[in-house]
C-alpha positions as CSV (number, residue, x, y, z in Angstrom):
1,M,-98.7,-151.8,11.1
2,A,-95.5,-149.6,11.3
3,M,-94.5,-146.2,10.1
4,D,-91.1,-145.0,9.8
5,E,-90.0,-141.7,9.6
6,A,-89.6,-140.8,5.8
7,A,-93.5,-142.2,5.6
8,F,-94.2,-139.9,8.5
9,A,-92.3,-136.9,7.1
10,E,-94.2,-137.2,3.9
11,L,-97.9,-137.4,5.5
12,T,-97.2,-134.4,7.7
13,Q,-95.9,-132.1,4.5
14,A,-99.4,-133.7,2.8
15,F,-100.8,-131.8,5.6
16,S,-98.9,-129.1,5.7
17,S,-100.5,-128.0,1.9
18,A,-103.5,-127.8,3.3
19,A,-102.9,-125.2,5.5
20,L,-102.7,-122.9,2.3
21,D,-105.3,-124.8,0.1
22,P,-108.3,-126.8,1.3
23,S,-108.6,-129.0,-1.9
24,Q,-104.9,-130.7,0.0
25,W,-107.4,-131.9,3.1
26,R,-108.3,-135.2,0.7
27,P,-105.5,-136.3,-0.7
28,A,-103.9,-135.8,2.6
29,M,-106.7,-138.0,4.3
30,S,-106.2,-140.6,1.7
31,K,-102.4,-140.7,2.1
32,L,-103.2,-141.3,5.7
33,A,-105.9,-144.0,5.0
34,D,-103.3,-146.1,3.1
35,A,-100.8,-145.5,5.5
36,L,-102.4,-146.6,8.5
37,G,-105.0,-149.6,6.4
38,A,-108.2,-147.4,7.4
39,V,-110.8,-147.7,4.8
40,G,-111.2,-144.0,4.8
41,C,-110.0,-140.3,7.0
42,A,-112.9,-138.2,7.5
43,L,-112.5,-134.6,9.0
44,E,-115.6,-133.5,10.8
45,L,-116.0,-129.7,11.3
46,S,-118.7,-128.4,13.7
47,D,-119.7,-124.9,15.0
48,L,-121.5,-125.4,18.1
49,T,-123.4,-121.9,18.3
50,S,-124.7,-121.8,14.5
51,G,-125.2,-125.7,14.2
52,E,-122.9,-125.4,10.8
53,A,-120.9,-128.9,10.0
54,V,-118.4,-129.9,7.1
55,I,-117.9,-133.4,7.1
56,D,-115.8,-134.9,4.5
57,N,-115.0,-138.5,4.4
58,T,-112.8,-140.5,1.6
59,A,-114.3,-143.4,2.0
60,Q,-118.2,-142.4,0.5
61,L,-121.5,-143.8,1.5
62,D,-124.6,-144.5,-0.5
63,G,-127.3,-141.5,-1.2
64,D,-129.7,-143.6,1.2
65,L,-127.0,-144.1,4.1
66,A,-125.6,-140.4,3.8
67,R,-129.1,-138.5,3.9
68,L,-130.1,-140.7,6.8
69,Y,-127.0,-139.6,8.5
70,E,-127.7,-136.0,8.1
71,D,-131.2,-136.8,8.8
72,R,-131.2,-138.8,11.8
73,I,-128.0,-140.6,12.3
74,F,-126.0,-137.3,13.4
75,A,-128.5,-136.6,15.8
76,I,-127.6,-139.6,18.0
77,N,-124.2,-140.3,17.4
78,P,-122.6,-141.5,20.5
79,R,-119.4,-140.9,19.5
80,I,-120.0,-137.2,18.7
81,R,-121.6,-137.0,22.0
82,R,-118.4,-138.1,24.0
83,A,-116.1,-136.7,21.7
84,V,-116.8,-132.8,21.8
85,P,-116.1,-132.4,25.4
86,L,-112.8,-134.1,24.9
87,R,-109.7,-131.6,25.3
88,L,-107.9,-130.3,22.4
89,G,-105.2,-132.8,21.1
90,A,-107.5,-135.8,22.5
91,I,-106.8,-139.2,20.6
92,A,-109.5,-141.7,21.3
93,D,-111.7,-144.9,19.6
94,D,-114.3,-146.5,20.4
95,A,-113.0,-148.3,23.2
96,S,-113.8,-144.8,24.9
97,L,-116.8,-142.8,22.6
98,V,-119.1,-145.8,22.6
99,D,-120.8,-148.4,25.2
100,R,-122.1,-151.0,22.9
101,D,-124.1,-152.9,25.7
102,D,-126.4,-149.3,26.0
103,P,-129.6,-150.3,24.1
104,A,-130.1,-146.6,23.1
105,N,-127.3,-147.0,20.6
106,G,-129.0,-149.8,18.8
107,E,-130.1,-147.5,16.0
108,F,-126.6,-146.4,15.2
109,F,-124.9,-149.5,15.5
110,D,-127.2,-150.7,13.1
111,W,-127.2,-147.7,10.9
112,L,-123.5,-148.7,10.9
113,S,-123.3,-152.2,9.9
114,R,-124.4,-151.3,6.4
115,T,-121.8,-149.0,6.0
116,P,-118.1,-149.7,4.6
117,Y,-116.4,-148.7,7.9
118,Y,-117.0,-149.4,11.8
119,Y,-113.9,-148.9,14.0
120,L,-112.9,-145.4,14.5
121,I,-109.7,-143.6,15.9
122,G,-109.4,-139.7,15.8
123,G,-108.0,-136.9,16.9
124,K,-109.4,-133.5,18.3
125,I,-107.7,-130.8,16.1
126,L,-109.8,-127.8,16.6
127,A,-111.4,-126.1,20.1
128,Q,-111.9,-122.6,18.8
129,D,-114.5,-119.9,18.7
130,G,-117.2,-122.1,19.6
131,A,-115.8,-124.5,16.6
132,V,-114.7,-128.2,17.0
133,G,-113.1,-130.1,14.7
134,F,-111.9,-134.0,14.9
135,L,-109.5,-136.2,11.8
136,T,-110.7,-139.6,12.2
137,A,-109.3,-142.9,10.6
138,N,-112.1,-145.3,10.1
139,F,-111.8,-149.3,9.6
140,S,-114.2,-152.1,8.4
141,Q,-115.8,-154.8,10.4
142,A,-113.3,-157.5,9.9
143,H,-110.2,-155.3,10.2
144,G,-111.1,-154.4,13.9
145,M,-110.2,-151.7,16.4
146,A,-107.6,-149.3,16.3
147,T,-104.5,-151.0,17.4
148,A,-101.6,-149.2,19.6
149,E,-99.3,-148.5,16.3
150,H,-102.5,-146.5,15.0
151,H,-102.2,-144.7,18.4
152,K,-99.0,-143.8,18.1
153,V,-99.4,-142.7,14.8
154,F,-102.4,-140.3,15.9
155,A,-100.7,-139.3,19.2
156,A,-97.5,-137.7,16.6
157,L,-99.6,-136.2,13.4
158,T,-102.4,-134.5,16.0
159,P,-100.2,-131.8,17.3
160,H,-99.3,-131.2,13.5
161,L,-102.9,-131.1,12.8
162,I,-103.6,-128.7,15.5
163,N,-101.0,-126.5,13.7
164,T,-102.5,-126.8,10.0
165,M,-105.8,-126.1,10.8
166,S,-105.1,-122.8,13.2
167,A,-102.9,-122.0,10.6
168,A,-105.8,-122.0,7.8
169,R,-108.3,-120.5,10.1
170,A,-105.4,-117.5,11.0
171,I,-105.6,-116.8,6.9
172,T,-109.4,-116.9,6.3
173,R,-112.2,-115.3,8.0
174,R,-112.3,-119.1,10.0
175,S,-115.1,-119.9,8.5
176,L,-115.6,-123.9,8.8
177,R,-115.0,-124.2,4.7
178,G,-112.5,-122.0,4.7
179,E,-112.9,-120.0,1.7
180,A,-110.5,-118.6,-0.5
181,L,-107.4,-120.7,1.2
182,T,-104.9,-119.6,-1.4
183,L,-101.6,-117.7,-1.7
184,E,-104.4,-114.8,-3.0
185,A,-105.0,-114.9,0.7
186,L,-101.2,-112.4,1.0
187,G,-103.6,-109.3,-0.7
188,T,-105.3,-108.8,2.4
189,E,-105.3,-106.8,5.3
190,R,-105.1,-109.8,7.7
191,A,-101.7,-109.4,9.5
192,F,-99.4,-112.5,9.0
193,A,-96.4,-114.3,7.3
194,F,-94.4,-117.6,6.5
195,L,-91.3,-118.1,7.6
196,S,-88.7,-120.6,6.4
197,A,-87.0,-123.3,8.0
198,D,-84.2,-121.0,8.8
199,G,-86.8,-118.6,10.3
200,R,-86.3,-116.2,7.9
201,L,-89.7,-114.2,6.4
202,V,-90.1,-116.1,2.9
203,E,-94.0,-114.1,2.6
204,A,-96.0,-111.7,4.2
205,S,-99.4,-110.2,3.8
206,V,-100.4,-106.8,3.0
207,G,-101.7,-106.7,6.1
208,F,-98.3,-107.8,8.2
209,E,-96.3,-105.4,6.3
210,A,-98.3,-102.6,6.6
211,L,-98.0,-103.0,10.6
212,L,-94.6,-103.6,10.7
213,R,-94.1,-100.0,8.9
214,A,-96.8,-98.1,11.7
215,Q,-95.1,-99.4,15.0
216,D,-91.8,-99.2,16.5
217,T,-91.7,-102.4,18.2
218,L,-90.5,-104.9,15.3
219,R,-88.2,-104.1,12.9
220,L,-86.7,-106.7,9.6
221,R,-83.1,-107.1,9.2
222,Q,-81.9,-109.3,6.6
223,G,-85.2,-110.9,6.0
224,E,-85.4,-112.1,9.9
225,L,-87.5,-110.4,12.3
226,T,-86.2,-108.3,15.3
227,A,-87.0,-106.2,18.1
228,D,-85.8,-102.6,18.3
229,R,-85.8,-103.0,22.3
230,P,-82.7,-105.0,23.6
231,G,-84.3,-106.3,26.6
232,E,-87.4,-108.0,23.8
233,R,-84.6,-109.0,21.2
234,R,-83.8,-112.3,22.9
235,M,-87.4,-112.8,23.5
236,V,-88.5,-112.3,19.8
237,E,-85.0,-115.3,18.5
238,T,-86.4,-117.5,21.2
239,F,-89.8,-117.5,20.1
240,L,-89.0,-117.5,16.2
241,A,-86.5,-120.6,17.3
242,A,-89.1,-122.3,18.7
243,A,-92.1,-121.6,15.5
244,V,-89.8,-123.7,13.2
245,G,-89.5,-126.1,15.4
246,R,-85.8,-125.9,16.4
247,R,-86.0,-127.2,19.8
248,S,-89.6,-129.1,19.7
249,P,-91.0,-130.1,16.1
250,L,-94.0,-129.4,16.0
251,A,-95.2,-127.8,19.6
252,P,-96.2,-124.3,18.8
253,P,-94.1,-121.7,21.2
254,A,-96.7,-119.3,23.7
255,P,-97.5,-115.9,22.3
256,I,-95.1,-113.4,22.9
257,R,-96.5,-109.8,24.1
258,L,-93.7,-106.6,23.2
259,R,-94.3,-103.2,24.1
260,G,-92.1,-100.9,22.3
261,T,-92.2,-97.1,23.0
262,Q,-95.4,-95.8,21.1
263,G,-98.4,-98.0,22.5
264,V,-99.6,-98.9,25.6
265,R,-100.8,-102.9,25.2
266,G,-98.4,-103.8,22.2
267,L,-98.2,-106.4,19.9
268,V,-99.1,-110.1,20.0
269,L,-96.8,-112.5,17.8
270,R,-98.5,-115.7,17.6
271,A,-97.1,-118.8,15.4
272,A,-98.3,-122.1,14.0
273,P,-95.5,-125.0,13.0
274,L,-96.1,-126.3,9.4
275,A,-94.0,-128.8,9.0
276,P,-91.3,-131.0,11.3
277,R,-87.9,-129.4,10.9
278,H,-85.6,-131.2,7.9
279,D,-88.7,-132.1,6.1
280,A,-88.5,-132.7,2.7
281,Y,-89.7,-129.3,0.4
282,D,-90.9,-128.3,-2.8
283,I,-89.6,-124.6,-3.9
284,F,-91.9,-123.0,-1.5
285,R,-92.9,-124.7,1.6
286,P,-93.0,-122.7,4.6
287,A,-92.1,-123.8,8.2
288,A,-94.4,-121.9,10.3
289,L,-97.1,-119.1,10.3
290,L,-97.0,-115.9,11.9
291,T,-99.4,-114.2,12.8
292,L,-99.8,-110.1,14.4
293,T,-101.9,-108.4,16.6
294,D,-101.4,-104.2,17.3
295,L,-103.7,-104.5,20.8
296,D,-103.5,-100.8,20.7
297,Q,-105.7,-100.4,17.1
298,P,-109.5,-100.8,17.2
299,H,-110.3,-103.7,15.3
300,R,-111.6,-103.0,11.8
301,V,-114.7,-105.2,10.8
302,R,-115.3,-106.2,6.9
303,R,-118.5,-104.5,6.1
304,G,-118.8,-106.8,2.8
305,D,-118.3,-110.2,5.1
306,L,-121.4,-109.1,7.3
307,E,-123.3,-108.7,4.0
308,S,-122.7,-111.6,2.6
309,L,-122.5,-114.0,5.7
310,F,-126.1,-112.4,6.8
311,G,-127.5,-110.9,3.9
312,L,-127.0,-107.4,5.6
313,T,-128.0,-104.1,3.2
314,E,-125.1,-101.7,3.1
315,R,-126.2,-99.8,5.8
316,E,-127.4,-102.4,8.1
317,A,-123.7,-103.6,7.8
318,E,-122.1,-100.5,8.5
319,I,-124.1,-99.4,11.6
320,A,-123.4,-103.5,12.9
321,A,-119.4,-102.6,11.9
322,R,-119.3,-99.4,13.7
323,L,-121.2,-101.0,17.0
324,V,-118.5,-103.4,17.2
325,E,-116.0,-101.2,16.8
326,G,-116.6,-99.4,20.1
327,A,-119.2,-96.5,18.3
328,T,-121.9,-95.5,20.8
329,L,-125.6,-95.1,18.7
330,E,-125.3,-91.6,19.4
331,R,-122.0,-91.6,17.1
332,I,-123.1,-93.5,14.8
333,A,-126.1,-91.7,14.1
334,A,-123.9,-88.4,13.7
335,A,-121.4,-90.2,11.3
336,L,-124.1,-91.0,9.3
337,E,-126.1,-88.2,9.5
338,I,-129.6,-90.0,10.5
339,S,-131.4,-90.0,13.6
340,E,-130.7,-92.7,16.7
341,H,-134.5,-93.9,16.0
342,T,-133.6,-94.6,12.4
343,V,-130.0,-96.7,13.7
344,R,-132.3,-98.6,16.0
345,Q,-134.6,-99.6,13.5
346,H,-131.8,-100.8,11.3
347,L,-130.1,-102.6,14.6
348,K,-133.5,-104.4,15.2
349,S,-133.6,-105.4,11.6
350,V,-129.6,-106.9,12.1
351,F,-130.4,-108.5,14.9
352,G,-133.3,-110.8,13.0
353,K,-131.1,-111.4,10.4
354,V,-128.0,-112.2,12.3
355,G,-130.1,-114.4,14.9
356,V,-129.6,-112.3,18.3
357,T,-131.5,-110.3,20.6
358,R,-128.8,-107.5,22.1
359,Q,-126.0,-105.6,21.3
360,A,-123.7,-107.7,23.6
361,E,-124.9,-110.7,21.6
362,L,-124.4,-109.0,18.3
363,V,-120.7,-107.9,19.2
364,A,-119.6,-111.1,20.6
365,V,-120.9,-112.9,17.0
366,V,-119.2,-110.0,14.3
367,A,-115.9,-110.2,17.0
368,R,-115.4,-113.8,16.0
369,L,-115.0,-112.8,12.5
370,V,-112.4,-110.5,12.8
């Protein structure tokens, strides 16, 4: 099996679409499976804190086998135990993920022998905020294990998949399922924007535009971001060039911090490349995604998220959000015109619904949603 440059560019473009629309993961995985001669490809995402897992495989199991996997096999899968500790970007196959001589793996291999796939190769594409994710290709028993060519494809593709996942999570609320992952997200307060292949802003969220107007560090001139301070201008130019792959395709540049004159801590600019340079784009195919964070602004917790995710009441969500934003119980009580005792009673209910026992734990959980 060999893959030429044009075929690889088509694959990366297909996965780039998934950064904006999660429904495109499956078509992209089907393209990859066809290119590799695999039975199917799978995207597996897990939250190690909550235990939530999302698994989408283009090769479907029948009902009984799928239920057995969910009820029993997932918990004893030796591949998962060995894959979770791997570094981000690692590539692995069955040679390193399973020990076929270990009798403890017998039940797993008995189940596997009844599925359409048997061997696996995959890359770790997510390791962020307690969540891990893998994209794998699965081969039949007749096909045999992954080859050196399969490893080459995954080695080239995995950095791109990491960027795609990073971009997707920057746009959404960072949930595993990526709700509302469409261009409608541009109307949100999250500060992100898309770059064209020549480094110009082609789209920006409401939050990004508002942050640009509110600070004196970055400016938009003729569609290009630039720094006001001469000493930082070159830093921004180098960063944007790396973001769109002018130096190393698909290698995300390290984030940069810009100081300006108003704030003490400054702005943090991050980027996630979305496609190789010189790739074939449709009318709108961004080359990179930018996120902008003002370190001098207190983060704002979305009350509606707390209500929908944890079932909090409006008052409980307001108290939890204010606590995470740095207010003391005394200040919360004064602002809401209730007693501290009432605030503590509401917090007790919040703890039960969120699944924590202390204020520090609540802050740690809610802060991950910001």
